[in-house]
VMD Tcl script that draws the C-alpha trace (Angstrom):
set ca {
  {-1.75 5.40 24.46}
  {-0.91 3.32 21.42}
  {0.07 -0.27 21.91}
  {3.09 -1.74 20.10}
  {0.76 -3.68 17.80}
  {-1.01 -0.46 16.79}
  {2.32 1.21 16.10}
  {3.39 -1.75 13.96}
  {0.15 -1.56 11.95}
  {0.69 2.16 11.41}
  {4.19 1.62 9.99}
  {3.23 -1.22 7.61}
  {2.44 1.06 4.62}
  {5.76 2.88 5.02}
  {7.64 -0.40 5.07}
  {5.83 -1.56 1.93}
  {6.63 1.68 0.09}
  {10.31 1.45 1.03}
  {10.38 -2.22 0.01}
  {8.92 -1.32 -3.38}
  {11.51 1.40 -3.91}
  {14.26 -1.05 -2.99}
  {12.79 -3.62 -5.36}
  {12.81 -1.01 -8.11}
  {16.45 -0.28 -7.34}
  {17.21 -3.99 -7.69}
  {15.42 -4.12 -11.06}
  {12.15 -5.82 -10.14}
  {9.50 -6.18 -12.87}
  {6.61 -3.74 -13.15}
  {3.94 -6.25 -12.13}
  {5.32 -6.03 -8.61}
  {3.43 -2.73 -8.31}
  {0.20 -4.78 -8.32}
  {1.47 -6.85 -5.40}
  {2.50 -3.67 -3.62}
  {-0.92 -2.12 -4.20}
  {-2.58 -5.22 -2.76}
  {-0.30 -5.03 0.27}
  {-1.07 -1.34 0.78}
  {-4.80 -2.02 0.48}
  {-4.57 -4.81 3.06}
  {-2.58 -2.53 5.33}
  {-5.25 0.17 4.99}
  {-8.42 -1.92 5.11}
  {-7.55 -5.47 6.09}
  {-5.92 -4.67 9.39}
  {-8.94 -2.79 10.67}
  {-11.64 -4.93 9.13}
  {-14.14 -4.70 6.31}
  {-16.49 -2.95 7.11}
  {-15.23 -1.20 10.24}
  {-18.00 -2.64 12.39}
  {-19.94 -5.88 12.05}
  {-23.18 -3.99 12.75}
  {-22.49 -1.52 9.95}
  {-23.80 -2.23 6.47}
  {-21.55 -2.03 3.40}
  {-22.77 1.13 1.66}
  {-22.06 2.69 -1.70}
  {-19.97 5.31 0.09}
  {-17.78 2.58 1.57}
  {-17.47 0.97 -1.86}
  {-16.41 4.31 -3.34}
  {-13.77 4.79 -0.64}
  {-12.52 1.25 -1.15}
  {-12.28 1.55 -4.95}
  {-10.64 4.98 -4.76}
  {-8.17 3.62 -2.21}
  {-7.21 0.75 -4.51}
  {-6.53 3.17 -7.38}
  {-4.54 5.50 -5.10}
  {-2.54 2.57 -3.71}
  {-1.79 1.34 -7.24}
  {-0.51 4.79 -8.19}
  {1.57 5.02 -5.01}
  {3.06 1.56 -5.53}
  {3.91 2.34 -9.16}
  {5.54 5.63 -8.15}
  {7.61 3.92 -5.44}
  {8.77 1.25 -7.87}
  {9.53 3.87 -10.53}
  {11.48 5.93 -7.99}
  {13.69 2.91 -7.37}
  {14.22 2.42 -11.11}
  {15.08 6.10 -11.58}
  {17.44 6.13 -8.61}
  {19.21 3.05 -9.98}
  {19.45 4.62 -13.42}
  {20.79 7.93 -12.07}
  {23.16 6.57 -9.45}
  {24.18 3.39 -11.19}
}
mol new
graphics top color blue
foreach p $ca { graphics top sphere $p radius 0.5 }
foreach p [lrange $ca 0 end-1] q [lrange $ca 1 end] { graphics top cylinder $p $q radius 0.2 }
display resetview
């Protein structure tokens, strides 16, 4: 059974995405997507540790996953921010 702390960690990326969309609605600058991507990366990797186990070595596969995750989080953050801008533009 999941503890409340585990549930909170699982919802952190969703909260960040919604916050970015709201920031876009309010007219936030584009560089905020970088902050959002950093927050999403910390929510994905930082909350569970880098690397997952202290006995585990940092491999090239882990580096690839980490770098790909950063790029994906940057795209997701930019899309969330742009969705807020578009919603503001369309709905006024």
